[in-house]
Each structure stands twice: as C-alpha cells, then as structure tokens.
N, C-alpha and C positions, 0 to 999 in steps of 0.2 A: 583425638584424631591425629594420626601421624602425617606429617607433611612430607610429600615426595619431592626429592630434588629433581628439578627439570634439567634434562640433558639436551644440549643443542644438537642439531643434525651433524654439525661439523665434529663435535666431540665424539659422537657415536661412530662416525665413519672412520675415525682414527684408531679405534679399538682393534681392528683386524687388518691393519696395513702390513703388507709384506714389503720389505725393502726392495728397491729397484736395483738390479744388477746392471752396471754400465761397463762396457768394455769386455764383455764375455767372461770366460773362465778366469780363475786366479792364475797368475803367472806361474809357469813351470819353473822348477829349480834349474838354474843355469849352471852347467858343468864348467868349471874353470881350470885353467892351467897357469903355471907360474911363468911369468914373463921375465922377471929378474929378481934377484935376491940382493938386498942391501942391509948390512948390519944384522944379518941372520933373520930378516923379515922377508917373507915371500910376497911379492906383488903380482897379482893375478889378473888375467883377462878372460873373457868367455872363450871356451874351447872352440866353439863355432861362432865366428863373428857374424852378426846380423848382416845380411846382404845389403841392407839400406846404408850401412856404414861405408861399405865399399863403393856403392853408387854415389853417395855424397862426396867421397874422396875423388872418384873419377870425374864427377861433374865439376868439382873445384879445379881439377887439372885442365879440363877443357875450357874453363873460363880464364885460364892464364895464371892461376895461383901457383906459386913456386911449389914444386913437389915436397920440399922439406917442410914448408908451412902447412901443406895439406896433411902430411904425416904427423906433424905435431898436433894438429886439430884432432886427428883420429886417435892418437895416443892419449890425449886429454880426455876424450870421450870414453875410451875403453877403460882407462885406469881410474878416472875420477880426479877431482881437484887435489886431494891430499896426496895420493901416490904420485901424481904428476909433479907436485911441488917437491917431493922428496927427490925425484929424479933430476930436477933442476939444480940440486945442491952440487955445485961444481967442485967443492972441496972433497967430495967422496966419489964422484963419478967423473971418469976421464972422458975426454972428447970422443975417443974411440968407442968406449962402452956406450955412451949416449947415442952415438951414431948407429951402433949395432942394434940397439933396442928400437930406435926410430925406424930403421930400415926394415927390421923384422915386422913391426906393426904395419908398415905400409904394404908389405907383401901379403900379410894375413888379411888385411882389409880388402885386398883385391882378389882374395881366394887362393893365394899361393901358400907355400909352406916354407919352413926354414931350409929345407933341402933344395928349394927351387931358386937359390941365389944365383944371380947372373954369372 
C-alpha cells in the first residue's frame, strides 16, 4: 500500500500564485541628452526633466534655499552621484564651465531651455 504525502492547505495555495505587480507598468525607457563631456565621456540627463524635480527646486527657493544650492541638488539628482563627483573635480573643470552646467540644469528643471538664458 502506497503512502500518500499529505499537503497542507498553505502549500497547495502557493502552487498557483501570480506575482503582485506594485507600482503599475514597467518604467518606460527615458530618452537622454548629453549635458557635458569630460575626458571624452558623455554625461547625460533625461531629455524631459520630470516636473517634480522642478517643483522641488522651486519649493526650495521659496523656502529661502540659495539658488545655487538648489541647482546643485537638482544637478546631483539628475546626474547621479558618480557623474556629480566627476563634475566636482576642480582640476579638470573650470569655475566657468561648472557654473554653465549648473545654470543650464537650473533652467531645465524649471522648464526652460538652453536658449532661454537671461
């Protein structure tokens, strides 16, 4: 006489489990543009900056955060830590170049373009 293995209700209920999708659909591929080139490496940011980035920047300004500090926060968020660290390398990046990148990022975060410079 063969012995049947007993299966608990919990074990049986896990046989046909479908994974739960959290957060909706998979993220779309984000189109990027080159923000700056250093040592022949292109550093990119999203072509369309998420409006929340600009709102966070504008909110920081209304709270009295220095505009340059706000721009640096946006820059770090858009570039990521590694690319931001590269940009901080003062031996390779002049103050003028750094300021131009930070200024452009600030304008992009607020929905402007490179051609909308004051």
